[in-house]
C-alpha angles and dihedrals in degrees: 000000000000089000090054090050092048091050089052095047090048089051094047091054092049091048091050091049091058093063101262096113090103091072113064088170094059091044092052090051095048090047090049092054095044091050091049094052091049091048093049090050091052092059096045094096090059096040097240133127117236094261095047088047096050092050091048089051093049091049091050094048092044113035111202094021114161124236093242089058092053089047091055093045095047093035091231127134118266090242089056091051093047090051091047091047090051089055091052090049091054090053088052090237094123139014137210118212116251105261133161114274094248089059099048095099091064098036119123131230134231131182127239 
């Protein structure tokens, strides 16, 4: 993680030296894209995208976490989290407990 931060700081200083420091908006967009590329590369060995990998890490670190808590931590909509959790379930990476349909919104998630 420290290497990632060091690389981003170096890039930021190079970017600012080239006269782009006046536009914080441009810099933030560039940093976001660079960070996303580095994050995606880190999940390549386990064949997960950044979003799927982050959800998996949250489930491993917090067994029984509810989808709404994942939604708040990753700042993604609950429907997006549900869709991504379904993808992880199809890959048999995580599992939701068998609960009645009317309770599914509050169900917890565990990893396999």
